[in-house]
N, C-alpha and C positions, 0 to 999 in steps of 0.2 A: 724695340721694334714695335713689338705687343700691343704695346700701349697704342701706340702711333694708329696703328692698322686698327683700331677697336675705336680709337679716334676719327678718322675716317671713315670709317665702316656708319658712325653715329650720325656726321655729319650730314651723310650721303642720306641717312634716314629720312634726316630733317629736313634735306632739299626733297626728299621724294614728297613728304607729306605738302610740303610747301604748294609743288607741281599740281598735285592731287588735288587739294581746295583750295589756293592761295591766301594768301597773308587777311583778307579781310575774312576769308571763310572760316579760319583760325579763330580770328579774336571772336567772330560771334556765336559759336560753341557753345559759350560758358565755360564758366570755371569749373563746374563737376567734369565737363567732359574733357576741358585741357587739361587738367589735375591726370586725371584718366590716362590721357597722351603722354605727359609725360614721365607718369610712371610704367607706362609700356615701354616706349623708350628706355628710361632707366633700366628695364627689365632686360629690353635684349641686347644694350650694351653690355648689361655684366655678363649675358651669356650667347655671345657671339657664336662660339662654333654650333651651338643646336642650333640657335636662328639659323644660319648657314646649313647646315644640314636638313632642316624641316625646308627652306628653301629649295637647294638638290633637288631634294626629293617630290615636290613642285613642281619643278621644271624638268624633271625626267618624265612622272606621269603625263606631263602633254605635253611630250615630245622635242622639249627646247634641251637637246643633246648640248648644243656648248654651255648652254649659259648653267647646265647642270656644272659640268666637269669645270666651272670657275667656280661654283660653292663649292663642292666640294675640297678643290687643291687647297680653296682658303681653310676650311674647316681642317685637311690635315696640315698647313701651316702652324695653326694655333696649337691643336692639340693632336699628334702625328701619333699616338699609341692608345686613347680615350674612347675613339671607334673604331672599331675595325671592322664595320660594316662598312666604311667609307675604300675599304679595299676591292669590298664588289663590285658597289654603286659605278666606281670608275671603273672595273672592267669591265660592267655591263653597256655603262657608256660608250665606253673603248670597242665593246664587242658591235654594239647595234650602230655606230661608225663605221665601220669595217676594218678596222684599224689593229689586227688581230695580234701584233705584237704584243702591243703597249697592253690589251688586253688582257693575255696569257701574264703577263708579268701580274697584275693586281690580282686574277682570280687565283693566282698561285699564293699570292703571299694573303690573300682572304684563308684560302685552304689551309693555311700551317697555324691561322690564328684557331682560337677558341669557340671562335661565335657560335658559325654550327648553324644558325638559322639558316641561311642560302646553300647549305651541302650542293645539296638536287640540282638547282641549277646552275652555280656556279661548274658546276662536273658534267653537265649539258653542252656548255658552251664551250666548257674547252675539248670535249668532245671534238664539239665541228671545228674547233681552229686548227685540232689537232688532225683531222682527218679519219677520225677513230669512232663516224657514225656507226659501228655497228655494235656497237656499243649502247647507242641508242634504244627507249622503246617506249619513251611516253615523250611530249613536252610537257615540258614543268605545268601545273594548271596556274601560276602570275605570269607567268608569258601571254598564258589564253587571254586571260583577265586585264594586263595589261593592254594588249592589242584588241581586245575587245572597248575597253573603254576610249582609247584613241580613234578608233574606227565609228565607234555613237561618236564623238565631238566633231570629227571630220563630215558624219551625217547629218547630223544635228544643224551644224554651221549653212553646209548647204542647200537642204530643204528650205533655211530661214532664210536664205537669201534667192530661194527661187534658182536655182542651181539644179544640172544634172546629178546624178546618188553617184557615179562614177564610178570605174569598173573595177574598184576594190571590193565590191560587194557580190559580183560576179552573177547581179543580178538577169542577164542572157540565157548565162548558163542554168541557171536554174529554172528558168522559163522553160528553155527547152526542154530539161529534162522533164520536166512535170508534164508537160504536154505530151510527150513519149509514155508516162504514166499513164495521161487519162487516155490516152488511146488504149493499154493496154484492158484499163477498167473499162472501156465500153466494148469490148470483143469479149470479156469475161460476162458481163450484162449486169454490172456492177457500179453505176455510171455514178450514183450515188448514197446517202443515205452514214458513209461511214463516219468512225470514232477516230480522229485521226491524233496521232502523237510526232508532234514534229521537234524532231532529236537536233539538240545543238541551233535551234529557231533562227540566231540572229536578230537582224532586223525584222526579221518577219517576211518574209517575201514567200514563203512557202503559204502563209497562212493567209494572205492575203491574195492568194491563187486559188487555195480552195476553195473561201468563202467567194470569190468570183465566179468561178466555176459550177460552186452548189456541186459540191462532191462530201461537206462533211457534214454532220450532224454538227459536232461538236471539235474545237478544235484545242490541243492544251501543247503549251511552246515550250522546252526546257533548256537552259541555255548557262555556262557559266559567268558568263558579262552581266552584268547589273547593268550596265549602258545599254548594253543590246536588250535586254528584257524589258527595261524602261520606254525604249523606242515600239515594239513588239505588244505590250501590254496598252499602249496606247493610241496602237491602229484600232478604226473601225470604215465600215461600208453603210452604205447604203441599200437595205435590202427591200425589195415591193414584198410589202404588204408587214413589214415588220420597222418599218426608220430606222435609224441610224443603231449598227449593232456592233457589236466589239468583233472583233476577228479572231481576238483565242481567246475561249473561255476560263482558261488559267495558263498563266503565264510566269514558271518562275525561276529564281536564282539558283542556278543545284548542278552537283557534280549530276551529269545523267547517268553512271553509275550507281551514284546513290540513290536517285528516282526510282532505276530500277527497283533495287535492294526493297524501296521505302515503300513502294506503292504498287508491287507487284499483285499482291492478295487484296487490295482495295479497289482495283482497276483496271482493263483489259482494254484492249484496242485492238478494232482488225483491221489497222494502214497504220504503219511505220514508214516513217518517210525522215531519211538522215544524209543529206544533199552536202556534200562535201565536209562531212562531219569525221568520217573515218579516217581522215588524213594526222589527226591527231593523238594516236595511238599504232604501236604496231600488233597489240594483242590482238585478234581478228575474234580466238574464243570465246573472250571475255565481252567481248562487243554483241555476238550474235545470241551465247547462251543467254544474256539482259535481254535481249531483243524476245527470245522466247518465252520466257518467263511471265513477261505482260503482254503476250499477244494472245486475241483467240485463239480458236482453232480454227483452219483453215485463211487467216490474216493472209495481208498482203506487206511486203516490205519491200523497199526500196532504195538503194544506196546507188552513191555518187562516191568515184575517187580516179587518181591519174594512176594508169596502167604503166606498169613496168614490167623489165621481165623476171626480177626478183624483189622482194618485201623488203623497203630498206628506206631512212629517213632520208631525204634532199636535202642537202644547204643552199639551195638555190632555190628550192621551193617554200622552203620553209615547211613545209607538210612529210610526212608518210609520202612513199609512193606502194603501189601493191600490185604480184601477179594475178592473172586474173586463177590462176587454180588456187593460189593462196585462200582468194579468198571464198570460193567453190567450196573449200575442203572445212572450211571453219563452217559455213555455213549447213553444208548437211550435215555435221558431226554435231548439230544445235538442232536441225530435226526443221531445217530450212531447204527448200530444192527450188532454183534457179528454174527462172520460168521465161527470161528475156532476156538480152544484151544487147546493147547500141554503143556504138565508139560516137564521140566525136571530137571534135575541135581539140587541139595540145591533148591529148592521150587519158583526156578527160572520158571513161565509162560509169556507163549507168548498167546496175545488174537490179531487174526485180524478182523477189521471192514468193514462194508462199508457205503459211505456216504448213503441214502436216497434220492432219489429225489423228492421227493414231498413235504418232511419236508423242503430240501434246497429253494424251491421255494416257502416257506408259512414262512420260517426265516427272 
């Protein structure tokens, strides 16, 4: 059966080649390229399990979940024990398809194996599936990175096709929050000249607003997603007297907390903006402490989050919700004083804080 399946897959691969370049195209490629193609085909035919695993990962990353499942099951048929990560990827595919019963079976199998690479991710999904959300303290980085990659691909395609960016990017909420922040800056007579750190900058909406409304001297963006940073780093605006100017002076692919640690002694900011970032972690203390370490005296910090009676992970929203009191307490304990609160649609909350000069000197 396995030999027949290998022959069938080799035949399908040949058909895909012909469909792609045509018979004439294959003939005119030249002898050397033809030999190379045959060698590649032979290599793939000899190691079909690995080839299908690679294709499954490719399909999964590009959100072609059912194609990924088909490839993964093919690998499991060929080599049921050689690739223990198959159980993880199948569990994750079914998890993202809301097929939780099947997902749990494969994730449990994965945790019983000795693979160990995706234990945190598997435990996170099982906690969601079994309703043990109280055990969740952070969204795994791999989830954030893959989500960012997919959103970046959606953004790039829509912009290329001349379409609207879409609700996934929460641009309307971001603009509303920014305009409230801008109003506060006017009230304290600091409407311009800020050194801005955009925490979890995504596709760069905050950076564009900072430049459009001229509140920033410099804008630095930090995000865990390479795809998002690639978009943000490529943004530019025309500024009178300066021509085309990059929105971000720096845009770094980096964990925000790593950035806090590595750059706190090198650069300080007097404006920190974290719109829709807090939803990734329950550790508010870590966040506000990191912000304190990289903030100038009397700096402004603006954050948005989904408000709830208690701070916990929401499987429906796929992010953390927080009580206002928890946010205030964590901020206060790390030298931030709440100066503004604004409630918006869908329980979104904007809070603006100021860094105490006295606290900053004593910390």
